[in-house]
N, CA, C and O atoms as a printed pandas DataFrame, in Angstrom:
     atom_number atom_name residue_name chain_id  residue_number  x_coord  y_coord  z_coord
0              1         N          MET        A               1   -1.500  -26.917   -0.263
1              2        CA          MET        A               1   -2.663  -26.111   -1.068
2              3         C          MET        A               1   -3.723  -25.866   -0.315
3              4         O          MET        A               1   -4.207  -26.681    0.471
4              5         N          LYS        A               2   -4.216  -24.516   -0.557
5              6        CA          LYS        A               2   -5.414  -24.119    0.280
6              7         C          LYS        A               2   -6.644  -24.222   -0.411
7              8         O          LYS        A               2   -6.644  -24.124   -1.638
8              9         N          PHE        A               3   -7.777  -24.422    0.269
9             10        CA          PHE        A               3   -9.069  -24.696   -0.409
10            11         C          PHE        A               3  -10.168  -23.913    0.443
11            12         O          PHE        A               3  -10.028  -23.709    1.649
12            13         N          ILE        A               4  -11.207  -23.519   -0.250
13            14        CA          ILE        A               4  -12.406  -22.935    0.468
14            15         C          ILE        A               4  -13.429  -23.895    0.201
15            16         O          ILE        A               4  -13.513  -24.391   -0.922
16            17         N          ALA        A               5  -14.274  -24.230    1.187
17            18        CA          ALA        A               5  -15.310  -25.041    1.090
18            19         C          ALA        A               5  -16.553  -24.208    1.436
19            20         O          ALA        A               5  -16.549  -23.549    2.475
20            21         N          LEU        A               6  -17.560  -24.205    0.662
21            22        CA          LEU        A               6  -18.850  -23.304    1.004
22            23         C          LEU        A               6  -19.877  -24.279    1.288
23            24         O          LEU        A               6  -20.231  -24.952    0.320
24            25         N          PHE        A               7  -20.400  -24.494    2.326
25            26        CA          PHE        A               7  -21.551  -25.266    2.836
26            27         C          PHE        A               7  -22.755  -24.610    2.844
27            28         O          PHE        A               7  -22.942  -23.622    3.553
28            29         N          ASN        A               8  -23.776  -25.177    1.955
29            30        CA          ASN        A               8  -25.094  -24.690    1.656
30            31         C          ASN        A               8  -25.953  -25.657    2.072
31            32         O          ASN        A               8  -25.999  -26.765    1.538
32            33         N          MET        A               9  -26.808  -25.240    3.211
33            34        CA          MET        A               9  -27.775  -26.245    3.821
34            35         C          MET        A               9  -28.800  -26.646    2.941
35            36         O          MET        A               9  -29.357  -25.818    2.221
36            37         N          LYS        A              10  -29.096  -27.826    2.933
37            38        CA          LYS        A              10  -30.119  -28.552    2.174
38            39         C          LYS        A              10  -31.314  -27.963    2.658
39            40         O          LYS        A              10  -31.431  -27.453    3.772
40            41         N          ASP        A              11  -32.398  -28.065    1.603
41            42        CA          ASP        A              11  -33.659  -27.602    2.077
42            43         C          ASP        A              11  -34.442  -28.705    3.024
43            44         O          ASP        A              11  -35.386  -28.289    3.696
44            45         N          ASN        A              12  -34.133  -29.888    3.087
45            46        CA          ASN        A              12  -34.703  -30.844    3.937
46            47         C          ASN        A              12  -34.157  -30.799    5.431
47            48         O          ASN        A              12  -34.537  -31.622    6.265
48            49         N          VAL        A              13  -33.317  -29.871    5.698
49            50        CA          VAL        A              13  -32.772  -29.776    7.251
50            51         C          VAL        A              13  -33.674  -29.037    8.110
51            52         O          VAL        A              13  -33.753  -27.813    8.006
52            53         N          ASP        A              14  -34.374  -29.704    8.969
53            54        CA          ASP        A              14  -35.177  -29.063   10.040
54            55         C          ASP        A              14  -34.548  -28.800   11.247
55            56         O          ASP        A              14  -33.346  -29.021   11.390
56            57         N          GLN        A              15  -35.305  -28.309   12.205
57            58        CA          GLN        A              15  -34.558  -27.929   13.525
58            59         C          GLN        A              15  -34.025  -29.131   14.273
59            60         O          GLN        A              15  -33.062  -28.975   15.023
60            61         N          VAL        A              16  -34.591  -30.333   14.121
61            62        CA          VAL        A              16  -33.918  -31.481   14.530
62            63         C          VAL        A              16  -32.595  -31.811   14.060
63            64         O          VAL        A              16  -31.599  -32.007   14.757
64            65         N          LYS        A              17  -32.710  -31.861   12.560
65            66        CA          LYS        A              17  -31.472  -32.206   12.027
66            67         C          LYS        A              17  -30.528  -31.227   12.188
67            68         O          LYS        A              17  -29.358  -31.609   12.227
68            69         N          LEU        A              18  -30.753  -30.055   12.291
69            70        CA          LEU        A              18  -29.765  -28.870   12.467
70            71         C          LEU        A              18  -29.129  -29.169   13.850
71            72         O          LEU        A              18  -27.909  -29.065   13.968
72            73         N          ALA        A              19  -29.945  -29.556   14.963
73            74        CA          ALA        A              19  -29.303  -29.859   16.178
74            75         C          ALA        A              19  -28.270  -31.072   16.074
75            76         O          ALA        A              19  -27.157  -31.076   16.599
76            77         N          GLU        A              20  -28.730  -31.929   15.437
77            78        CA          GLU        A              20  -27.766  -33.105   15.190
78            79         C          GLU        A              20  -26.586  -32.790   14.705
79            80         O          GLU        A              20  -25.528  -33.217   15.168
80            81         N          VAL        A              21  -26.703  -31.929   13.620
81            82        CA          VAL        A              21  -25.434  -31.512   12.961
82            83         C          VAL        A              21  -24.455  -30.574   13.934
83            84         O          VAL        A              21  -23.230  -30.652   14.027
84            85         N          ILE        A              22  -25.242  -29.783   14.540
85            86        CA          ILE        A              22  -24.366  -28.927   15.358
86            87         C          ILE        A              22  -23.805  -30.003   16.607
87            88         O          ILE        A              22  -22.660  -29.767   16.992
88            89         N          ALA        A              23  -24.344  -30.869   17.099
89            90        CA          ALA        A              23  -23.758  -31.885   18.029
90            91         C          ALA        A              23  -22.607  -32.480   17.479
91            92         O          ALA        A              23  -21.517  -32.389   18.046
92            93         N          ARG        A              24  -22.773  -33.110   16.368
93            94        CA          ARG        A              24  -21.730  -33.621   15.479
94            95         C          ARG        A              24  -20.553  -32.714   15.231
95            96         O          ARG        A              24  -19.401  -33.141   15.314
96            97         N          ARG        A              25  -20.814  -31.565   14.950
97            98        CA          ARG        A              25  -19.776  -30.672   14.546
98            99         C          ARG        A              25  -18.746  -30.304   15.821
99           100         O          ARG        A              25  -17.565  -29.970   15.722
100          101         N          ILE        A              26  -19.522  -30.459   17.022
101          102        CA          ILE        A              26  -18.723  -30.213   18.088
102          103         C          ILE        A              26  -17.628  -31.200   18.507
103          104         O          ILE        A              26  -16.676  -30.856   19.206
104          105         N          ASP        A              27  -17.819  -32.499   18.024
105          106        CA          ASP        A              27  -16.742  -33.655   18.245
106          107         C          ASP        A              27  -16.089  -33.825   16.990
107          108         O          ASP        A              27  -15.240  -34.716   16.967
108          109         N          TYR        A              28  -16.273  -33.217   15.996
109          110        CA          TYR        A              28  -15.807  -33.749   14.635
110          111         C          TYR        A              28  -14.297  -33.358   14.602
111          112         O          TYR        A              28  -13.839  -32.293   15.017
112          113         N          VAL        A              29  -13.556  -34.442   14.013
113          114        CA          VAL        A              29  -12.137  -34.020   13.894
114          115         C          VAL        A              29  -11.773  -34.063   12.325
115          116         O          VAL        A              29  -11.773  -35.109   11.676
116          117         N          HIS        A              30  -11.492  -32.909   11.846
117          118        CA          HIS        A              30  -11.177  -32.863   10.388
118          119         C          HIS        A              30  -10.066  -33.549   10.017
119          120         O          HIS        A              30   -9.093  -33.692   10.757
120          121         N          PRO        A              31  -10.170  -34.077    8.675
121          122        CA          PRO        A              31   -9.266  -35.090    8.312
122          123         C          PRO        A              31   -8.011  -34.172    7.470
123          124         O          PRO        A              31   -7.033  -34.724    6.966
124          125         N          VAL        A              32   -8.198  -33.015    7.440
125          126        CA          VAL        A              32   -7.326  -31.941    6.809
126          127         C          VAL        A              32   -7.208  -30.761    7.701
127          128         O          VAL        A              32   -8.046  -30.488    8.560
128          129         N          LYS        A              33   -6.224  -30.128    7.482
129          130        CA          LYS        A              33   -5.816  -28.955    8.490
130          131         C          LYS        A              33   -6.945  -27.879    8.295
131          132         O          LYS        A              33   -7.285  -27.677    7.129
132          133         N          MET        A              34   -7.506  -27.233    9.187
133          134        CA          MET        A              34   -8.589  -26.294    9.035
134          135         C          MET        A              34   -7.804  -25.005    9.386
135          136         O          MET        A              34   -7.197  -24.904   10.452
136          137         N          ILE        A              35   -7.831  -24.199    8.621
137          138        CA          ILE        A              35   -7.294  -22.847    8.783
138          139         C          ILE        A              35   -8.258  -21.788    9.389
139          140         O          ILE        A              35   -7.904  -20.964   10.232
140          141         N          ALA        A              36   -9.472  -21.889    8.892
141          142        CA          ALA        A              36  -10.541  -21.048    9.574
142          143         C          ALA        A              36  -12.012  -21.631    9.118
143          144         O          ALA        A              36  -12.249  -22.312    8.120
144          145         N          GLU        A              37  -12.878  -21.206   10.060
145          146        CA          GLU        A              37  -14.368  -21.654    9.803
146          147         C          GLU        A              37  -15.295  -20.309   10.231
147          148         O          GLU        A              37  -15.153  -19.767   11.328
148          149         N          TYR        A              38  -16.116  -19.914    9.374
149          150        CA          TYR        A              38  -16.961  -18.991    9.516
150          151         C          TYR        A              38  -18.402  -19.333    9.351
151          152         O          TYR        A              38  -18.779  -20.087    8.455
152          153         N          HIS        A              39  -19.143  -18.824   10.144
153          154        CA          HIS        A              39  -20.869  -19.166   10.161
154          155         C          HIS        A              39  -21.558  -17.930    9.729
155          156         O          HIS        A              39  -21.185  -16.780    9.962
156          157         N          SER        A              40  -22.689  -18.329    9.021
157          158        CA          SER        A              40  -23.464  -17.182    8.409
158          159         C          SER        A              40  -24.853  -17.637    8.798
159          160         O          SER        A              40  -25.125  -18.834    8.893
160          161         N          PRO        A              41  -25.711  -16.694    9.016
161          162        CA          PRO        A              41  -27.222  -16.859    9.188
162          163         C          PRO        A              41  -27.955  -17.350    7.942
163          164         O          PRO        A              41  -29.027  -17.953    7.978
164          165         N          LEU        A              42  -27.287  -17.042    6.853
165          166        CA          LEU        A              42  -27.860  -17.470    5.681
166          167         C          LEU        A              42  -27.974  -18.933    5.443
167          168         O          LEU        A              42  -27.203  -19.602    6.130
168          169         N          LYS        A              43  -28.719  -19.563    4.667
169          170        CA          LYS        A              43  -28.711  -21.034    4.204
170          171         C          LYS        A              43  -27.661  -21.283    3.238
171          172         O          LYS        A              43  -27.196  -22.417    3.117
172          173         N          SER        A              44  -27.249  -20.301    2.536
173          174        CA          SER        A              44  -26.333  -20.491    1.294
174          175         C          SER        A              44  -25.406  -19.310    1.163
175          176         O          SER        A              44  -25.884  -18.253    0.750
176          177         N          PRO        A              45  -24.088  -19.384    1.484
177          178        CA          PRO        A              45  -23.588  -20.379    2.158
178          179         C          PRO        A              45  -23.707  -20.261    3.666
179          180         O          PRO        A              45  -23.596  -19.122    4.120
180          181         N          CYS        A              46  -23.910  -21.234    4.493
181          182        CA          CYS        A              46  -24.128  -21.066    6.033
182          183         C          CYS        A              46  -22.792  -21.410    6.767
183          184         O          CYS        A              46  -22.619  -21.127    7.952
184          185         N          VAL        A              47  -21.760  -22.103    5.913
185          186        CA          VAL        A              47  -20.529  -22.190    6.469
186          187         C          VAL        A              47  -19.408  -22.058    5.304
187          188         O          VAL        A              47  -19.390  -22.647    4.223
188          189         N          VAL        A              48  -18.617  -21.261    5.746
189          190        CA          VAL        A              48  -17.288  -21.048    4.745
190          191         C          VAL        A              48  -16.098  -21.591    5.579
191          192         O          VAL        A              48  -15.882  -21.111    6.692
192          193         N          ALA        A              49  -15.434  -22.433    5.149
193          194        CA          ALA        A              49  -14.250  -23.199    5.643
194          195         C          ALA        A              49  -12.938  -22.937    4.772
195          196         O          ALA        A              49  -12.925  -22.973    3.541
196          197         N          ILE        A              50  -11.927  -22.691    5.519
197          198        CA          ILE        A              50  -10.495  -22.693    4.599
198          199         C          ILE        A              50   -9.678  -23.816    5.166
199          200         O          ILE        A              50   -9.456  -23.860    6.376
200          201         N          TYR        A              51   -9.218  -24.733    4.332
201          202        CA          TYR        A              51   -8.570  -25.816    4.647
202          203         C          TYR        A              51   -7.089  -25.781    3.989
203          204         O          TYR        A              51   -6.821  -24.934    3.137
204          205         N          GLU        A              52   -6.349  -26.528    4.326
205          206        CA          GLU        A              52   -5.036  -26.707    3.815
206          207         C          GLU        A              52   -4.537  -28.262    3.859
207          208         O          GLU        A              52   -4.287  -28.821    4.927
208          209         N          THR        A              53   -4.421  -28.888    2.616
209          210        CA          THR        A              53   -3.946  -30.253    2.382
210          211         C          THR        A              53   -3.267  -30.389    1.203
211          212         O          THR        A              53   -3.514  -29.591    0.299
212          213         N          GLU        A              54   -2.319  -31.400    1.020
213          214        CA          GLU        A              54   -1.875  -31.827   -0.109
214          215         C          GLU        A              54   -2.580  -33.073   -0.587
215          216         O          GLU        A              54   -2.308  -33.559   -1.685
216          217         N          ASP        A              55   -3.449  -33.578    0.191
217          218        CA          ASP        A              55   -4.195  -34.905   -0.183
218          219         C          ASP        A              55   -5.604  -34.542   -0.379
219          220         O          ASP        A              55   -6.390  -34.459    0.565
220          221         N          CYS        A              56   -5.938  -34.318   -1.656
221          222        CA          CYS        A              56   -7.391  -34.043   -2.097
222          223         C          CYS        A              56   -8.350  -35.188   -1.704
223          224         O          CYS        A              56   -9.532  -35.000   -1.414
224          225         N          GLU        A              57   -7.862  -36.147   -1.718
225          226        CA          GLU        A              57   -8.858  -37.421   -1.170
226          227         C          GLU        A              57   -9.338  -37.001    0.243
227          228         O          GLU        A              57  -10.531  -37.172    0.498
228          229         N          ARG        A              58   -8.573  -36.500    1.128
229          230        CA          ARG        A              58   -8.976  -36.157    2.431
230          231         C          ARG        A              58  -10.008  -34.948    2.437
231          232         O          ARG        A              58  -10.603  -34.694    3.485
232          233         N          LEU        A              59  -10.214  -34.265    1.393
233          234        CA          LEU        A              59  -11.089  -33.216    1.400
234          235         C          LEU        A              59  -12.349  -33.870    0.792
235          236         O          LEU        A              59  -13.401  -33.236    0.882
236          237         N          ILE        A              60  -12.348  -34.911    0.264
237          238        CA          ILE        A              60  -13.500  -35.640   -0.205
238          239         C          ILE        A              60  -14.255  -36.429    1.069
239          240         O          ILE        A              60  -15.463  -36.510    1.294
240          241         N          VAL        A              61  -13.162  -36.966    1.799
241          242        CA          VAL        A              61  -13.709  -37.486    3.054
242          243         C          VAL        A              61  -14.336  -36.594    3.967
243          244         O          VAL        A              61  -15.322  -36.957    4.608
244          245         N          ASN        A              62  -13.805  -35.360    4.090
245          246        CA          ASN        A              62  -14.454  -34.332    4.885
246          247         C          ASN        A              62  -15.746  -33.860    4.470
247          248         O          ASN        A              62  -16.690  -33.613    5.221
248          249         N          SER        A              63  -15.719  -33.751    3.197
249          250        CA          SER        A              63  -17.243  -33.342    2.574
250          251         C          SER        A              63  -18.187  -34.493    2.770
251          252         O          SER        A              63  -19.312  -34.231    3.197
252          253         N          ALA        A              64  -17.847  -35.796    2.497
253          254        CA          ALA        A              64  -18.812  -36.943    2.696
254          255         C          ALA        A              64  -19.362  -36.842    4.080
255          256         O          ALA        A              64  -20.557  -37.130    4.156
256          257         N          ALA        A              65  -18.784  -36.507    5.170
257          258        CA          ALA        A              65  -19.082  -36.433    6.410
258          259         C          ALA        A              65  -20.441  -35.732    6.687
259          260         O          ALA        A              65  -21.267  -36.100    7.523
260          261         N          TRP        A              66  -20.546  -34.623    5.822
261          262        CA          TRP        A              66  -21.688  -33.563    5.797
262          263         C          TRP        A              66  -22.751  -33.730    4.756
263          264         O          TRP        A              66  -23.705  -32.952    4.739
264          265         N          ILE        A              67  -22.637  -34.710    3.878
265          266        CA          ILE        A              67  -23.362  -34.605    2.650
266          267         C          ILE        A              67  -25.097  -34.880    3.046
267          268         O          ILE        A              67  -26.003  -34.681    2.237
268          269         N          ASP        A              68  -25.273  -35.314    4.289
269          270        CA          ASP        A              68  -26.657  -35.370    4.596
270          271         C          ASP        A              68  -27.310  -34.129    4.959
271          272         O          ASP        A              68  -28.538  -34.071    5.015
272          273         N          ALA        A              69  -26.645  -33.231    5.185
273          274        CA          ALA        A              69  -26.972  -31.820    5.618
274          275         C          ALA        A              69  -26.609  -30.489    4.726
275          276         O          ALA        A              69  -27.237  -29.430    4.734
276          277         N          PHE        A              70  -25.563  -30.771    4.037
277          278        CA          PHE        A              70  -25.075  -29.721    3.210
278          279         C          PHE        A              70  -24.783  -30.119    1.743
279          280         O          PHE        A              70  -24.374  -31.243    1.453
280          281         N          ASP        A              71  -25.007  -29.173    0.857
281          282        CA          ASP        A              71  -24.433  -29.213   -0.570
282          283         C          ASP        A              71  -23.041  -28.425   -0.430
283          284         O          ASP        A              71  -23.053  -27.305    0.081
284          285         N          ILE        A              72  -21.951  -28.947   -0.836
285          286        CA          ILE        A              72  -20.655  -28.539   -0.647
286          287         C          ILE        A              72  -19.969  -28.107   -1.916
287          288         O          ILE        A              72  -20.008  -28.861   -2.888
288          289         N          ASP        A              73  -19.374  -27.006   -1.978
289          290        CA          ASP        A              73  -18.633  -26.678   -3.159
290          291         C          ASP        A              73  -17.272  -26.400   -2.444
291          292         O          ASP        A              73  -17.152  -25.712   -1.431
292          293         N          VAL        A              74  -16.178  -27.086   -3.170
293          294        CA          VAL        A              74  -14.680  -27.005   -2.671
294          295         C          VAL        A              74  -13.968  -26.470   -3.882
295          296         O          VAL        A              74  -14.200  -26.963   -4.986
296          297         N          PHE        A              75  -13.052  -25.417   -3.719
297          298        CA          PHE        A              75  -12.308  -25.102   -4.854
298          299         C          PHE        A              75  -10.894  -24.643   -4.081
299          300         O          PHE        A              75  -10.815  -24.333   -2.892
300          301         N          PRO        A              76   -9.883  -24.674   -4.974
301          302        CA          PRO        A              76   -8.584  -24.263   -4.611
302          303         C          PRO        A              76   -8.488  -22.780   -4.682
303          304         O          PRO        A              76   -9.071  -22.114   -5.538
304          305         N          VAL        A              77   -7.660  -22.245   -3.664
305          306        CA          VAL        A              77   -7.339  -20.732   -3.768
306          307         C          VAL        A              77   -5.769  -20.493   -3.369
307          308         O          VAL        A              77   -5.021  -21.336   -2.872
308          309         N          GLU        A              78   -5.478  -19.253   -3.678
309          310        CA          GLU        A              78   -4.170  -18.820   -3.246
310          311         C          GLU        A              78   -4.345  -17.341   -2.767
311          312         O          GLU        A              78   -5.211  -16.580   -3.198
312          313         N          ASP        A              79   -3.418  -17.037   -1.827
313          314        CA          ASP        A              79   -3.378  -15.708   -1.226
314          315         C          ASP        A              79   -2.979  -14.733   -2.237
315          316         O          ASP        A              79   -2.601  -15.129   -3.340
316          317         N          TRP        A              80   -3.029  -13.556   -1.967
317          318        CA          TRP        A              80   -2.603  -12.430   -3.028
318          319         C          TRP        A              80   -1.271  -12.599   -3.374
319          320         O          TRP        A              80   -1.018  -12.713   -4.573
320          321         N          MET        A              81   -0.236  -12.644   -2.446
321          322        CA          MET        A              81    1.189  -12.743   -2.913
322          323         C          MET        A              81    1.502  -14.053   -3.554
323          324         O          MET        A              81    2.392  -14.023   -4.405
324          325         N          GLU        A              82    1.000  -15.061   -3.330
325          326        CA          GLU        A              82    1.153  -16.367   -4.043
326          327         C          GLU        A              82    0.799  -16.131   -5.462
327          328         O          GLU        A              82    1.580  -16.497   -6.340
328          329         N          SER        A              83   -0.354  -15.528   -5.764
329          330        CA          SER        A              83   -0.752  -15.083   -7.095
330          331         C          SER        A              83    0.076  -14.103   -7.788
331          332         O          SER        A              83    0.316  -14.226   -8.989
332          333         N          ILE        A              84    0.467  -13.258   -7.177
333          334        CA          ILE        A              84    1.401  -12.119   -7.691
334          335         C          ILE        A              84    2.716  -12.841   -8.223
335          336         O          ILE        A              84    3.167  -12.692   -9.358
336          337         N          GLU        A              85    3.258  -13.642   -7.233
337          338        CA          GLU        A              85    4.521  -14.216   -7.626
338          339         C          GLU        A              85    4.645  -15.086   -8.755
339          340         O          GLU        A              85    5.625  -15.153   -9.497
340          341         N          LYS        A              86    3.394  -15.867   -8.852
341          342        CA          LYS        A              86    3.279  -16.680  -10.069
342          343         C          LYS        A              86    3.244  -16.092  -11.347
343          344         O          LYS        A              86    3.645  -16.638  -12.375
344          345         N          LEU        A              87    2.628  -14.671  -11.239
345          346        CA          LEU        A              87    2.541  -13.805  -12.490
346          347         C          LEU        A              87    3.904  -13.266  -12.849
347          348         O          LEU        A              87    4.041  -12.541  -13.834
């Protein structure tokens, strides 16, 4: 199953915290398969990630790693052909 995660930067994130988050991201190993990750200059969302997993608990673990800097919305998605086939 595929999921989109929208990472919205919290208001309390300053330049020092942002530098810490970037350094942490460099070494971070995702507990789920990452399909893509996109960054935006906006604070909301500043990161859009696409994940694939059958274990939703791992998505929670992934989000928990970033709750100090981001509010995160995660929701399931299907590609166009998967949706058409179900119809």
